[in-house]
N, C-alpha and C positions, 0 to 999 in steps of 0.2 A: 271506911268500908268500901267507898266507890273505888278507890285507887287499887284496893286488893283485889277487887272483882276484876278490874280491867287488866291487871296484871297477870291474873292466873286464867285468862280465858282467850278467846279469839279476838276479843276487842284489843287486845295489845298488838296483834298483827295489824288490825286495821289502823292503829294509831301509828306504829311504826312505819308503815307503807304510806302513810299520808292520806290514807282514804277518808278518815275520819280525825278531827281534832278535839280533843277532850279538854275542858278547862273546868276544874273543880274549885268553886268558890266556897269558902269557909265562912258562913253567917257571923261567926264570932269576930271576925275582923271588921264587922260593922256594927258591933255590939255597943251599949251605951254605958258610960260611967267607967270606973276602975275595974269593975267585973265584967265588963263587956256584956252586959245584960241583953238577951235577945227575947226573953219570955216574961209574961206577967200574968196575973190573975183575970179572969173574964169579968167584964162589966155584967151586972145582974146576978152575980153569984154562980154557984156551981162548982163542982170538982174539976181538977185538971187546970193545966197552964196553957196559955195561948201564945204562939209566935207574935211578937210585936210587929206593928206595920212599919215603923221607922227603920229598924235594921234591914227589913226586907225591901223597903223602898230603895235604901241606899245601895244595897247589893245588887238589885235588879238594874238600877240606873247606871251602876258601874259596869255590869256585864253588857248592857246594851250599847253604851258608849263604846266599849272594848270591841264589840262585833263591827260597829260602825254602820254604815248605810245598809240596812238590812230590811229590804222590802219583803224577802221571803222568810219570815221569822215567826215562829210560834213560842208562846210561853205556855208550858204545861204544867198543871197541877195535878198529881195523882190524888183521887178523892173518891169516896164511896157515892158521891153525887154525880160522878162523871159518867160518860158514855162508857159501855162495856169495851173493854179492850179486845181486840181480835186480830187475826192475821190481816184482814182488810184494812184496819186502823194502822197496824205496822207497816203495810205497804203503802198506804197513803203518806204517812210521815216520813217514809225514806226518800221521798222526793222533795222534802222540805230542806232547804239549805242550812238554816239555823234553827235549832231547837233549844230552848232554855227550859230546865226542869227544876221546879221548886219542890225540895224534899221538906215535906211536913213533919212536925214532931209534937208530941204532947196531945192535947186534946184537938187543935186545930190551928190555923193561922187567921190572923186578923182578916175579917172578910173583905176589908177595904183593899187589901192585896189583890185579892181576886177581881173585884170591881174595877181597879186601875190597870191591872197588868196581864191578867191570865186570859189567853184566847181560847184553851181548849182544857177541858177537865176530862180525866179517863179513870175508870175504874178496872182493877184486874180481878175483881170478884166480888161477890156478896160476903165479905169478911175483911177484918181489919189486922194489919200487921203493925209491928213495934214502930217502924219509921218509914218515911217516904223513900229513903235510899233503896230499900229493898223492891218496892213497886217500880220505882224509877229505872233500876238497872235491869228488871225484867222487861220493861219496855224498851229500853235502849238495846238491849242484847236482841230482841225480836226485829227491831228496825236494822240494825247494822248488819246482821247476817244476810240481809236481802241485798246489800249494796254489792256491786259487781267487783270481783277482786277479793272479797273477804273469805269465803269459803273456796277450799282447794277445788271442789267438785260442785259447781252450782247445779248441775243436773240432779244431784242427790236432793237438793232443798226442793226442786220441782215436784217431788213426790211425797214430800211431807204432809202430814195431816194438815188440812185446811187450805192448802196451796192452791188445789184445783178442784172445782165442783163443789166446794164445801164438804169434802169426804175426808173420813179417816184414812190413815195410811193402811197398806196390806202388811201382814206379817213378813218377818225375813228370818232366814236361817243361814247358818255357817257350819263349818267342820265341828265335830265328826257328823257323818250322815245319820247315824242312829246312836241314841244315848238312852239308857235306862228304858228301853223299849218304845221309846219315842223316835219316829223318823221324819226326814224332811219329805215333804209331799214330792210324789213322783214327778208330777209336771215340772217341777224346778230342775229336775235332773235329766229332763228329756232334750234340752238343747233347742227346742223348738220356741223361738222368741215370740212368734205370734200367740201361741197357746199360753206362754207364761205371762205375756202382757194382759191377754183376756182374763186369766185366772186372777191376776193382781188386781184388776179392775172389779172383778166379781166380788173379791175378798174386801176391797174398799166399800162396795155399797153394802155388803152383808154385815160388816162390822158396823158401819155407820147407822144402819136401821136398827140393830141389836143394841149397840153401846150407847148410842147417842139419837134415839128417837126424835129428839127436838129438832136436831140438824137435819134428820131425814125428812121430817114433815116440812120443814122450812124450805129445804131444797125442792120438795115436790110442789109446793106452792108456787115457788119461784119459776119452775119450768112450766108449770100450767099457765101462769100468767104471761110468760114469754110466748106461748103457743097461741094464746088468745089475742 
């Protein structure tokens, strides 16, 4: 799954141009016994299976040894217990040289893995997905696109939602000028770049206030706090 996403997205460009080096580690390679077991039933009973500590210990030790002297290293576990993932956390992690992501499966992973290795837990939202690969690739994609040289036009990313002032992005239009009675706003056809920039800023504010009042209120509190 991870390789497929890398090969079908801008992550492939980042890999080919040496901006990022991906190393996908198969936990089965560190499984136990003839069947390379990596999961077992939980102590204390209950439904579901738990990824075992020993294969994960071995896989993490192998990966850390392969990286070598890695002072700038984070071991990340996508988890509902983690800090909410956001543009700010993506930007923060884009400056970390070495990132190891543990892709959870089944009910959970043995908590001793978290105690011993994990430095950061992040959640992509208040819901659960089938496997850790999904949430991991969301995080990786949001990190890598912030690295210089990955996007063909980084100025485009600077106007993305959340990039500046915690605002949503403005609406965009392209040809034709009119379709089914719906027209492109006149200001965008004016050629007046100052007016266009002002309109887009107004739209960012309006959209955020209407569609994400939580962001709008948090932004207002932040601005009020900085003024005080």
